[in-house]
C-alpha positions as CSV (number, residue, x, y, z in Angstrom):
1,M,0.0,0.0,0.0
2,S,1.5,3.3,-1.0
3,K,1.8,6.3,1.3
4,R,-0.7,9.1,0.4
5,S,0.7,12.5,-0.4
6,I,-0.5,15.8,1.2
7,I,-2.3,16.6,-2.0
8,Q,-4.4,13.4,-1.7
9,L,-5.5,14.1,1.9
10,S,-8.9,15.4,2.6
11,E,-9.3,18.6,4.7
12,F,-10.0,16.6,7.8
13,D,-7.0,14.4,7.3
14,I,-4.7,17.5,7.0
15,T,-6.2,19.0,10.1
16,Q,-5.8,15.7,11.9
17,K,-2.2,15.4,10.7
18,I,-1.3,18.9,11.9
19,I,-3.0,18.4,15.3
20,E,-1.1,15.0,15.7
21,S,2.1,16.6,14.7
22,L,1.8,19.5,17.1
23,S,0.9,17.2,19.9
24,N,4.5,15.9,19.7
25,V,6.8,17.9,22.1
26,C,9.8,17.5,19.8
27,T,7.9,18.9,16.8
28,R,6.6,21.9,18.8
29,S,10.1,22.5,20.1
30,V,11.6,22.6,16.6
31,L,8.8,24.8,15.4
32,F,9.2,27.2,18.3
33,A,13.0,27.3,17.8
34,V,12.5,28.9,14.4
35,K,9.6,31.1,15.2
36,N,11.5,34.3,16.0
37,E,14.6,33.8,13.9
38,S,15.7,31.6,11.0
39,K,18.1,28.8,12.0
40,D,19.9,25.9,10.3
41,V,19.6,22.3,11.4
42,T,22.9,22.3,13.4
43,Q,21.8,25.4,15.4
44,I,18.4,23.8,16.1
45,A,19.9,20.5,17.2
46,S,22.5,22.2,19.4
47,E,19.9,24.5,21.0
48,L,17.4,21.7,21.7
49,K,20.0,19.0,22.4
50,I,18.5,16.5,20.0
51,S,20.1,14.6,17.1
52,L,20.5,16.1,13.6
53,S,18.5,13.2,12.1
54,T,15.6,14.0,14.4
55,V,15.7,17.7,13.4
56,Y,15.9,16.8,9.7
57,K,12.9,14.4,10.0
58,T,10.9,16.9,12.0
59,L,11.6,19.8,9.6
60,S,10.6,17.6,6.7
61,T,7.3,16.8,8.4
62,L,6.8,20.5,9.2
63,E,7.5,21.5,5.6
64,D,5.1,18.8,4.2
65,L,2.4,20.3,6.4
66,A,3.3,23.8,5.3
67,L,4.1,24.8,8.9
68,A,7.8,25.6,8.3
69,E,9.8,26.7,5.3
70,V,13.3,27.5,4.1
71,D,13.6,31.2,4.8
72,R,17.0,31.7,3.0
73,Y,20.3,30.1,2.2
74,E,23.7,30.9,3.5
75,I,27.1,29.6,2.4
76,S,29.3,27.9,5.0
77,P,33.0,28.7,5.3
78,E,33.5,25.3,3.5
79,G,31.4,26.6,0.6
80,K,28.4,24.4,1.4
81,K,24.8,25.8,0.9
82,I,23.0,25.8,4.2
83,K,19.2,26.1,4.5
84,L,17.8,28.4,7.3
85,Y,14.3,27.4,8.4
86,R,11.6,29.5,9.9
87,S,8.1,28.8,11.2
88,R,5.3,29.9,8.9
89,I,2.9,30.1,11.8
90,G,2.9,32.4,14.7
91,K,-0.1,31.0,16.6
92,V,-2.2,27.9,16.6
93,E,-5.7,27.5,18.0
94,I,-7.4,24.1,18.3
95,V,-11.0,24.1,19.4
96,L,-13.0,20.9,20.0
97,D,-16.7,21.5,19.5
98,D,-19.0,18.4,19.4
99,L,-15.9,16.2,18.9
100,E,-14.9,17.9,15.7
101,P,-11.6,19.8,15.9
102,T,-11.3,23.3,14.4
103,L,-7.8,24.3,13.6
104,S,-6.9,28.0,13.2
105,L,-3.3,28.8,12.0
106,H,-2.1,32.4,12.2
107,P,0.8,33.5,10.1
108,N,4.2,34.2,11.6
109,L,4.9,37.9,11.1
110,T,8.2,38.0,12.9
111,N,10.4,37.5,9.8
112,S,10.0,38.4,6.1
113,K,10.9,35.7,3.6
114,S,14.0,36.5,1.7
115,I,15.7,33.6,-0.1
116,S,19.0,34.6,-1.5
């Protein structure tokens, strides 16, 4: 059985996936780490004291759900292109009314997007 892509998910499935993702403390930590300033994977891993692979996997999930994005690129001293990530959302509200979740995502206005 093949894995469904985000495009194939119904609106409820997307809402459910976002709620499930944000219920994970690691996911929230990574998202909050890039809310006020863009950071690369190494900075996030060091700040949160989690592995690089966990940060990469978490950022991939956040990008798939459109909750985080690459804000810009920098060139390392070794000449490597480094992605700096930022949160696309500044505030999340989840309301349960008659067992149906309503998800409200508010944009992150702390940074402007400027990919070099």
